[in-house]
Structure formats: C-alpha cells, structure tokens
C-alpha positions in Angstrom: 118.4 -22.2 -109.4 119.4 -25.2 -111.6 120.8 -25.0 -115.1 117.9 -27.2 -116.3 115.5 -24.4 -115.3 117.5 -21.8 -117.3 117.7 -24.1 -120.3 113.9 -24.8 -120.4 113.2 -21.1 -120.0 115.6 -20.1 -122.8 114.2 -22.9 -125.1 110.6 -21.6 -124.5 111.8 -18.2 -125.5 113.7 -19.5 -128.5 111.0 -21.9 -129.8 108.0 -19.8 -128.5 106.2 -23.0 -127.8 105.9 -24.6 -124.4 105.2 -28.1 -125.7 108.1 -28.3 -128.1 110.5 -26.6 -125.6 109.5 -29.2 -123.0 110.0 -32.1 -125.4 113.4 -30.7 -126.4 114.3 -30.9 -122.7 112.7 -34.3 -122.0 110.0 -32.7 -119.9 106.2 -32.4 -120.1 104.4 -29.3 -121.2 102.9 -28.9 -117.8 106.4 -29.0 -116.3 107.5 -26.2 -118.6 104.4 -24.1 -117.8 104.8 -24.6 -114.1 108.5 -23.7 -114.3 107.6 -20.5 -116.2 104.9 -19.5 -113.7 107.4 -20.3 -110.8 109.9 -17.9 -112.3 107.3 -15.2 -112.6 106.4 -15.7 -108.9 110.1 -15.8 -107.9 110.9 -12.6 -109.7 107.6 -10.9 -109.0 106.9 -9.9 -112.6 105.1 -11.2 -115.7 107.8 -12.5 -118.0 105.9 -12.8 -121.2 102.6 -12.0 -122.9 101.3 -15.3 -124.1 98.0 -16.3 -125.7 97.2 -19.1 -128.1 99.8 -18.8 -130.9 101.4 -15.6 -129.5 104.4 -15.3 -127.3 106.4 -12.2 -126.5 108.7 -11.4 -123.7 108.0 -8.5 -121.4 110.9 -6.1 -120.5 111.4 -8.2 -117.3 111.5 -11.4 -119.4 114.0 -9.8 -121.7 116.3 -9.0 -118.8 115.9 -12.5 -117.3 116.5 -14.1 -120.7 119.7 -12.1 -121.4 121.1 -13.1 -118.0 120.1 -16.7 -118.3 121.8 -17.0 -121.6 125.0 -15.6 -120.1 124.8 -18.0 -117.2 124.3 -20.9 -119.5 127.2 -19.7 -121.6 129.5 -19.5 -118.6 128.3 -22.9 -117.3 129.0 -24.5 -120.7 132.5 -22.9 -120.8 133.2 -24.2 -117.3 132.1 -27.7 -118.2 134.4 -27.6 -121.3 137.4 -26.4 -119.3 137.1 -28.7 -116.3 138.5 -31.7 -118.0 141.6 -29.6 -119.1 142.2 -28.6 -115.5 141.4 -32.1 -114.1 143.7 -33.8 -116.7 146.5 -31.2 -116.1 146.4 -31.8 -112.4 146.5 -35.6 -112.7 149.7 -37.3 -112.0 151.8 -39.1 -109.4 153.1 -37.3 -106.4 155.6 -39.1 -104.3 156.0 -38.2 -100.7 158.5 -39.5 -98.2 158.0 -39.6 -94.4 160.4 -40.3 -91.6 159.3 -42.7 -88.9 159.6 -40.1 -86.2 159.8 -36.3 -86.2 163.2 -34.7 -86.5 163.8 -31.6 -84.5 164.8 -28.4 -86.4 168.0 -28.2 -84.4 169.6 -30.6 -82.0 168.6 -30.3 -78.3 171.1 -28.4 -76.2 173.2 -29.9 -73.5 171.1 -30.3 -70.4 167.8 -30.4 -72.3 165.8 -33.5 -71.3 165.9 -34.8 -75.0 169.7 -34.3 -75.3 172.1 -37.2 -75.0 174.1 -36.9 -71.8 177.8 -37.7 -71.9 178.9 -40.7 -69.8 
C-alpha cells in the first residue's frame, strides 16, 4: 500500500468530502471514490456510511483510520530523520591497498613459497 493511498483516505475522513479531499491531493473525485471502494474490497468491510452530505466512519473505518494515521506519522518522521542520518554518514573514507596480498606469517622453510638459501 502506498503512502498516497493512506493520505487520500485520511483526508477524506478529515474533510468528509471526496471532491475536496481529492483536490487536496491533486487527484480527481473519481480517483478518491475508487480508492475508497478498493480499500473496502481489500479489507472486506464497509468503511463509512456515506450519503449526500453525510459521512461517518464505521467501526472498521475507525480502526483503519487510526492505523493509517500512525503509519503516516511514522513515515513523516522517517522522512524527517533520513537527511540527518545521510548527512552524518557523509564523509571521506581513505583506503590503502597493497599491490599483492601479504601472508599473515612468512612461509616456513621448505614451503614452495619460501625463499630457499643458496
């Protein structure tokens, strides 16, 4: 589920008007209505009683709304904090590398990689 879906749903609940909530989110009224119906199908419950000029969440709608608000709050907090983490992690890391691997201990006498005395 995308954050935009949660925002449109929460704005419909807050404004109690599909057209204005859709406009607030740069969507059409039909998009907001379709989104609302899709959520009802997804959760298998009627989310609001709505008639011309009347809008009231059902118990299922109340639960969904409460959770969506929390999800949006957490998403907003995450978006606020990411620049802090990103900026704190920014910097220069210098690495050095040897042209060839160095053994942890020198090869023992008689080992194929050991220098043999002349």
